[in-house]
N, C-alpha and C positions, 0 to 999 in steps of 0.2 A: 044559559047566557051566551051570546055570541062572542067571538073574540073582540069584535069592535066595542061592544058594551062593556066587556070585562076591562078593556083598556080605559075606557071612559070612567068606569068605576073607581079604578086605580087612581087615575088622576084627580077625580073628585076628592078622594080621600087624602091625597097628597096636598091639594088645595087647602082642605080643611085644617090639616096639621099646620102648614106654613102660616095659615092666617090665624090660627090660635081658636078656631070655632069648632073643632072636631069634637064630637060626642064621645062618650066612653065606649059605647058599643062599637062605633066606628073606628076608634083607636084600636080597639082589639082587633077587628077585622083587618086593619092595615098592618098590625104586627104579625097576624098570621100569614097574610099575603107575603110579607117580606121573608117570613120565616120558611116558607114552602116553596116559593116561586123564584126561580134564579133570574128570569126576565124582569121580574118586579124589582128585585134588588138591584140589578144593573141600572134600571130607570132611576131608582132612588139615588144610586151612587152618581149618576150623571148629574142629577140636580146638585149633589154635594160638591162635584167637580166645579160646576158653574159658580156656585156660591163662593167657593174658595177663591177662585180666580178674581171674581169681583171684589171680595173682601179685601184683596191686596191692594186694589186701586181706590177704593172708596173709604176704607178703614171703618170707623164706627160713626159716619155721618148720619144724622136723621133728617129726612125730608118728608114733607106733607105731600103725598102723591097717592095715585090708585096702584093696587097691586096688579101684577101680571099673572094671569090664571096659568094653571098646569096645562090646560087644553091648548092655550096659545103656544106654550112650550112644546107640547106634543106635536103640534102641526109643524113647528120648526125643525124639530127633532126628525119628523117623518121625511122631510126634504134633504136631510143630511145624515149620512150613516155615522158620523162621529160627532160626539159631544164637544170636541175641541173646535170644530168648525162652527157650531152653535155659540160657543163662548166667545169666539173671535167676533162673530157677527154681532152679538149682543154688546160686547165691550165696545164696539165701534160707535154704538149709539148711546150718547151720554144720558139721555132721558131714562132709558131702559136700565142703564147701570145704576142710576139713583133709585129706580123703582125696586130693583132687586136688593140693593144696599139697604133700603127701608125694611123689606121683608126679612132679610137675614138678621137685620138688628132687632127687629120685633120678637122674632123667634128665639134668639139667643138671650136678649135682655129681659124678656118675661120670665125665663128661668133664672137668670143671674140675680134679678132684683129680689126674688122670692128667696133664693138660697143665701143671698148676701145678707138679708135682714135676719135670717135665722142664725147666721154666724156672728151677728153683732159686730160688722165691720162696715166701713164706709163703701158706697157703691163702686168707686173706682179701684178698690183693693178686691179684685174678684177671686184671688186664689190665696190659699194658705200653703206656705211652705214649712215643712217640718224638718228642722235642720239638725237636731240631735235626738239622742235616744230617751231623754226625759221628757220629750213632747213639747218643747218650746215652739211657739208658732210665730212666724214672721210673715206679714202680709207682702205679696208681690203684686205689682201693678201690671195690668194687661200691656203688652208690647215692650216690657222691661227685658233687656238682654241678661240672661243669667250665665255666669261662669261657674263651673263646677271643677274643683281641683281633684286630686287623686283620693276620692272618697265617694260614698254613696249618699245622695240626698233623696228624701222622700217627700212627695208632693201629695196634697189631698185636695181636689178640686170640689167646689161646692155642688156640682152635679153628680157626686158620688164616685167620680174616677179616681183611683188610687194609682200612683205610678212612682217609679224610682228611676234615678238617673246615676250611672257610675261614670266617674270622671277619669281622665280629663274630658269635659264636655262644654259645649256651647248650645243654649237653646233659647226660645223666646215664645211665649204664648200669645197669639194674635187674639184668641178668645178662650173660652172654655171648651170650645170644640175644635181649635186648630193650634197645633204645636209646630213650630219650625225648629228642627233639630239639625244643626250644622255638623256636629260631630259628637260622638259619645256613644254609650250603651243605654238604651232606654228600655223599661218594661212597664206595661200598663194593664190593669184590669178595669174594664168598661162594663158598667151594669147596663140593663135594658133600657133605662130611661135616658141613657147618654149615647145610644147607638148612632153612628155616624162620626164619631171622634176621628180626626184626621191628623196624621204625622207627616209633614212635608220635610224632605231632606234634600240635598243637591242633586241627587240622581233618581230617588224613588218616592212616590207619594202613596201613603197607606190610608185606607179608609176601614175603620173598624165596623164590624157588624154584630157586635155584642161578643166580646171574647176576652182572653188573656193573650197578649202577644209581646214580643220584643223585637226591637230595631237596633242594629249595630252599624254605626257609620265610621269607618276609618279615615285617617287624615289622607290616605292615597286615593280616597274615592270609592273603595270597595264598600258595598252595602249589602246587609243581610236583614230579612225579615223573617222571624220564628213565630209559629202559631202554637200556642200551648193549650188553648181551649177555644172552641167556637170557630168563627170564620173571618177573614179580612180579605179586602181587595187591594192589589198592588198594581201600579202603573208607573210609567215613566214620568219624571218630574217636568220634562220639557212639555209646554203647551203645543209644540209643533209635532210631537212624535205621533207616528201612526200605530205604535205598538198597542194591541188590544190589552185591556185590563185583565189580571189574572186573579182567580178565586182560590185562596189558600185555606186549608182545613187544618185542624189539630194534627200535629205530628208533621207538618210540612214546613220546608224552609224555602225561601225565594232568595237568590243571590244575583247581584248585579256587580260587574267589574267596573273599573274606571273607564274602560273602552266602550262600554254599553252592552256587553254580552251578559245574558241573563239565563238562568236556569231554575227549575223547581225539583227539589229533591225530597225524598220521604225520610228525612232524618233530622235530628235536633242536636245542637251542641249546648247541652244545657249547662255545661261547665262555664261558659262564656257569659251567661245570664244568671248563674246560680245565685251569687251574692244579692243581685237585685230582686230576683224571685223570692228568695228566703225573707227579705225585708217587706216585700209585697205581701207575703203571707203571714206576717207578724212574728217571724223567727228571727231572733237576735243572735243566738249561738246554737251550734249544733255539734255534738260529739258522740264518738262511738259509733255503733252499727245501725244508724238510722239513715235512710235515704228518702228525700223528698221527691216525689213523683211530680214533674212539671206538667206531664200529660196524663190525664186520668185513665187508668186501664179499663178495657171494656166490661170487666167483671171482677168482683171480689168474692164470688161464690166460692164453695169449697173445691179445691182442685184447680181453680182457674187463675190464681195468683199466688204462686209459691216462690220462695226464696230461702236459701240456705245461708245467705250472706248478709242480709240486712232486714231490719224492720222498715216497712214501708210507710211514709206518711203521706197522706192523700188529703189536700185541702177540700172541705165541703162548703156548705152555704155560709154566706156572711150576713150580718145584720138581721138575723131572724128574731122576730118578736114571737115569744111563747103564747100561744092561745089557751094553754091550760097548764096547771102544775106538772112538773117533770121531776121524777126521783133520780137523785144523783149521789155520788160519793163526794162529800164536801172536801175542799182543799186543805182542811185544817187538821186532818187525821194524821199526817206525817208520812211514815213508813208503813206499808200494808203488805203482809206476807201470808196471812191466813184469812179464810172466809169469815170467820167470826169477828175479825177487825173492821170488816166493811160495813159500818153502821150508816145507813142511808139518810139523806136530807131530802128536802124539797126545794126545787128552784121554781119560784112563784110565777104564776101566769103574768105576762106583761114584761118579763125580763127580755132584754135585747141582747142577743149573744151571737158569736161566730162559732164555727166548729171545724175541727181537723180529726181525721180518723187514723189511728195507728193500726196497722194490719201486719200479721205474721202467720205464715204457714210453711212448715218445713217440707222439703221434698224427701231428704233422708238424714238430715242433721240430727245429731243427738244432744249436743251441747246448747245452752241457751244463748240468745242474742241480747245485747245490752246497749243502751245509749241514754243521752241526756239532751233535752231541748230547754232553752230559755226563750219564753215568748215576750213580746213587747207589751202585751196586756195581761191582766190578772186572769188567772185560772178560776172560773166560777164553780166548776164541777166536773166529775169524770162519770161517764156511763161505762160499766165494766161488765155487767151481767148480760147473759144471753136475752133474757127477757127485756132488760132495759134498753138493749141496742134496738130490738125490734119495735119497742114502743116509741123510741126516739127517731127512728128512720123517717117518718112522715115529715118531720121538722127540718132535717138536716141532710138527708140523702141527696146525692147529686142525681140530675136527670139523665146524665150521659154515662152512667155506670150501674151495672147490675149488682145488686145486694143479696146476700144469702137469703133463702127463703125458708120460712118457717117449717115447711113440710120436710124439706131435704135435711134440715138439723134435727127435727124431732124423730123422724123415722130412723135415722142412723144414730140416734142417741149421741150426737156430737155436741161440742160446746162451741159457742161463737165468741163468748166473752173472754175475759182474762180473770185469773186469780180464782174466781169462784167457778167451779164446775157447772155442768149443765143442771138446771133445776136445783140449785143449791148442793150439788153433789161434792165429791171430794176435791181438795185443793190440788192445783196443778203445779206448784212449785214456781209460779211467777211472783215477782216482787214490783211493787208500784210506790213511788216516793215523790210526794209534792213537797218541795223544799219551803223553807220558812218565808221566802219572799212571795210564795204563791204565784210565781211566773215560771219557776223552773221545775221540770218533771223528768225524773230518771225512771227507767223501767228495765226489768229483766224478764223476758219472755221465753216460754218453752212451749212451742206449737207443734207437737209431734202426734202420731197416731190418728191422722186425719183430722184433728181439731184445728179450728182458727183461734187465734188470738187478736182481739180487736178491742180497742180502747177509744171511745169518743170523748175528745177533750173539748169542753165548753169554755170559750173565752169571752170576756167581756168586750162588746163592740167598740172600736174606737170612737164611734160617734155618740155613745151613751154617756150619761152624766158621770162625772168623776172617773173617767176612764184612764186618765194619765196620771 
């Protein structure tokens, strides 16, 4: 396919997506193009830039008119090297503004209506704010300014986005896809179906491309964007700026001073976002020698992820529906210190759950590591055996991290699990305790002699029935 035809094909796919007529196969093709092609992502981002600017002007007005095609957009874009110039030209034409206002409204409201109905709230109440740890839900109306004091608030949007705000903060949702953050510390996890979520700040605009990221806005105008997973695009907030957009990947930070100076560095200040990240991952309290990894390591295979100072907690997949029964250790067994105490049960097919992985492998340490975690959702079960971990990997394994391979474990006669030795062998001296509330887990792990200690903790999904 020639470059010209490839461009036309991309624009046709975008047209179909915007107009709500895209077929499943074409939607998958668009998803793959955006995942693999930087130029395609930038074209998509330019659309989002345009829609965002127009949304400010026309709000949520509905007008009966014809849609403007992506190819028309492409012709204008070809004549201008910057999308800002295009946005200014389009904004100058009131008719075109109304056209794009309708397109954007149709795109967003078609999702909002469906999700609002499933959440059993009225259409104007498009978001749910979870204001406390017991799960009380308070509706928030689009456009409402929200003030957050010296606390952490957790937001759950109907399109699946989960986010936290650490105060003092001031924010406002223009839609499910656009947030205005005036100041505060914000962290969000954006699922694939909500790619394109935008955060507008006084100095920086952030467009999500399917990720977990944080934004910190200080009162003096200093801004930072941290990417913990996936990719985001950042750019200047000013519509007259000629500064090109920057793509940030996991482990990178974008900083901008009040004076407008910016830089990209390969480091993360996870302490700054730690409390918000913990809440985002469903962790209410953390004690002892456990460390949450905000950025997934490249590998958890033997010898690739060692620590003599901490048990590492790695968030895995969320809201997974089991397609078959899964053997687990139920949370009702209390304290486990011997293999014969590990009486397996079954988590039935159809169960919806999320997963976190506890990982430990010592470099030279001889003494055990210990810690306690309290989750905000009930523990459904634990997977602690080598065999069980391999069997559950297809459900919960992250796509951006290597996991231990069966051959390297079997050939070296190592254990990947905890408490129970390889193939039901001798005990290892580990202790696992699920407390009576079935939300709190304490562990003591001894991962020496080349062995791994891994525990997969399965939690009830926040969206599943009776999860609060």
